N, C-alpha and C positions, 0 to 999 in steps of 0.2 A: 810102567811108572810115574807115567803122565798124572794119570790119575789119583798116586799117593800122594805127589807132592802139593796137586793144589786141595788135597783132603789138609792138608797138613797146613797148608799154609787159611784156607777155611778156619781152622778153629785157631789157627793164630789170632784170625782176625776176631772174633770173635769174645776169647779173651781178654784184647786190651778194651774189645770195646763194655768190656764189664770192669774192668780194670778201674774206666774212666768214670762207671753208672754208681761202682764205688765210693771212687778216692775223690775224685776231680770235680764231676759235681753239684755234690755236697756241700764242697769246699763252693766252689761257683755261689751254689746256692744259698749259702748263707753267708755271701759278700752281697749279693745283689738285697735281700734283705736289711741288712746291716745298711745300703745305701739307702734305700726305698724310707726305711725304718728315722734313718739320718734326715729324710726328706720332711718327712707326714712331723721328727718331733722339728722338724727347722719352720715348717706351716703353722706348729701350732705354735711354735716362739713366739713366732712374726704378727697374729694375729693378738696374741699376749699380749707382748709392745707395743701395737697397734691400740690398743684399745685403752692399755694403761696410759698412753700419751695420752691419747683423745682424751678420758679422762682429766690426765692432771693439765690437757690445755683448756678445758669446761671450769676447772678447780682455780685454776691461774684468773679464766676473762672472768672467772664469778670476786675469784678476793679484785680484782681490778675495778670491777663495779662496785663492789663492797667497796673501797677506797674512795673510788669518788664520789657516789655516795656519801662518806664518811666525811669528806674534803669539802666537800655542796654544804654538810650541815655547817661542820666551823666555820669553815667561809658567810656563813648566815649569822652565827653565832655571833663571828666578831666581830662585824656589821652593825647588828645591833645592837654591840656594849661599844663602840664604837661613836652609832647615834646617839645612845644617854651620855653618853661623854661629853659629847658636843654641844648641849642642849644646855640652855642658860635650868636650873632646877631650883633658884631659890625664889624668890619676889619676883613683881614684874622686873623684866631686863635693864637695863641701864640705858635709856635709850635718850637722842641728842636734844639738847634743851641748846634754841642758838643765844649766838653771845654775838658783841663789836656791831649789835644796830643801832643806827642813830635814832636819836632822838621823835624825830619828824615822822620812824616807820614805823607803820602796825605790822602785827603778822597776824594774818586770819589762815585758821587751819579745816582743813576738810579730811571726809574720812577714808581711810584707807584699811583693807581688810588681804589676809591671808596668813598662812602660816611657811610657806614657798617662795623662792624671790619669783617662780613663775606666775602665782598668784597677787603677789605684788603687783606687782608691773602691770598683769590684765587689770586689774584696781586698779592702780592709776590712770589706767587708758583710756576706762572703762568711766570716770567720776569727770569726763568733760568738763570742764574747769572755763573753756572758751565758754560757753551757751551758759553756766551759771554764775561767774563773775566777769566774765569777757564786757566786748565785745574785743580777741586776743589780732593785732598788729600782724598780716598774715605776713611771712621771708617770701621772698622771693624768690631763695637759694636752696628751701622746704617747703614744697607748696602741698598741702593737705596734711600737714605736723599736727603732734598731739602733743600738747604741753603738760607737762605735769604740776608746774607752780608759772608764778605768775607778780606782777606788779605796776599798777596800774600811781597816776597820780588822780590826789584828789577834785585840787581846785588851788589852780596861781590866784590869791588875794592878795593886795599893795598894804603894806605896812603901815600906812597911816589911812582918816576915812577922808582925808580932804586935800589938793594938790594945788599947794599955794608953788612951788618951783616945780619943774622933771629933776629938780636934780636933786630933790632929796623921796625921792620916792621910791617904792622897791619893791617887787612885788617878791615871793616865795609859797612856793606848795606849801597847800593848806597841811595835807600829811601825804605821804607815799602809803600802799597795802599791797605788802609780800604775801600773795596767799601759798602757801604752803600743804603739804599732805603731814596727816596725823595718824601714825600707827601704834595701835597700842594692844600688841599682846601679850600672852598670860606667860605666867611661868611654865617651861616645862614643854611649850609648845613648838618653840623653836630654836636654831641653831645659834651659838654665841658667833657663828662665822654671820650670817645671816644678822646678828644684829648690826654687826659690826660693817656688812655693808652699809646695812639702812640708813647708817651713822655718817657713815661717809659719802655719799649719795644726798642726804639732808644738810651734809655742811656745802658740799657742790654746790645746790640747788641755789639755799641763800647767796654765796657770792652770786652766784651769774643773776641771781635779779635786783642785790645789792650793787650791784654792776649799771642795769639800768639806770637805778638809782641814780650814779652818780654821773647819766648822761643827761638824764635829766634835769639837773641840777645845772648845769654845766651849760646845757644849753637855756635856764631859763638866766643864767647869771647875760649870756650874750643879750637876751632879748632885755635884758635887766639895762646894761651900756648904753645899747642902742637907743632907750626910750627918757635916758635922761639924759643925751645931746640934743632932745626936740626942742622946741623955740619956746613951745606954750606949752601947758594944763592941758587946753583944748587939742590941740596937736600928741600928747600924748595918750589924751583915753579914746582919739581916733585910733593913737597905733593897734591899742590892746584889747580895740572889737573888733578888729581888724580877723576875721573869719578861717583864714587861711594861715594863722599866727604860727601854728602847729602844725604845719603840714610839713617844714622839716626837721620836727620835733620824732617823726615817723620815721627818717632818714636816718637819724642820725642813729636809731636801735634800730636796722637796720646795719647799720655802717656797723653797730659795736657785735652785733651778731657775727657776722663777714667777716672781723678783727678775732673773734674767738677762733669761726673756724679756719682760720691759719696758723693761728698758733692753740690749740688745743690741747688743751692741760686739765688735770680737777681742781687742783691751784688758784687757778684764773676763772673758770666758773664754766668748763668745759670738758662735755663726757666725752672720752676721745671712744671708736666702735671697739668694742666686744670689753671696757674697763669696767673690770668686778664684776662681768654680768648683766648690766643694765640698757649693755645697747648690744 
């Protein structure tokens, strides 16, 4: 009987295994396939999405690059339009002309060139007017400075050829010469802003040099006051022949410069640092 029982048990185990293989394993195999297919599909979808995202990023980068290039082109065109709008497109631009010049003051012009402010500054400095029209009076506060305009006195002369009494003799300057730059740009080559800045610079330079004229006139007036109190015409002639008579004028002109530096404003003939790009 023991063998019969064992045989029955073995037969039952085989039937259970066959049942598992027929019914359970296919289901599990199907489940495994589904999971595998899902994983593969996920990998495929991920790869496709990654490629799409990369392509989208590249497209966005290209669009950004194109937009940047377009923005640069627009900026360049806008700058070109603004430059054309800012230029004096008529005939020769309206340049500054001196006014309020005393009758004993002459204007001598020297030419400068340039279509930009930087070029004009270089032309003004390279003109070297101290060598051409000087010499210039050295300013101790600005050693080695470059002059863009000058004023000089021609000669002090008496109002009469003969002296009968010192009280009737008055010396005056034959004339003052103011040296100024002259710029002659053509229409369409320069901006209206540069023309405006140039005109303002010319006015400041004339104001400055006429200040030197007033200093020279005041100094000569003091000398006349002294000489007219002398006792004789001989003493008067000796007074005006003194070679050091004009040393004080140089000091007075440098004092004028110091006064301007203490209160530097364009309206009094002084160019402050950075004013309109000229300094």
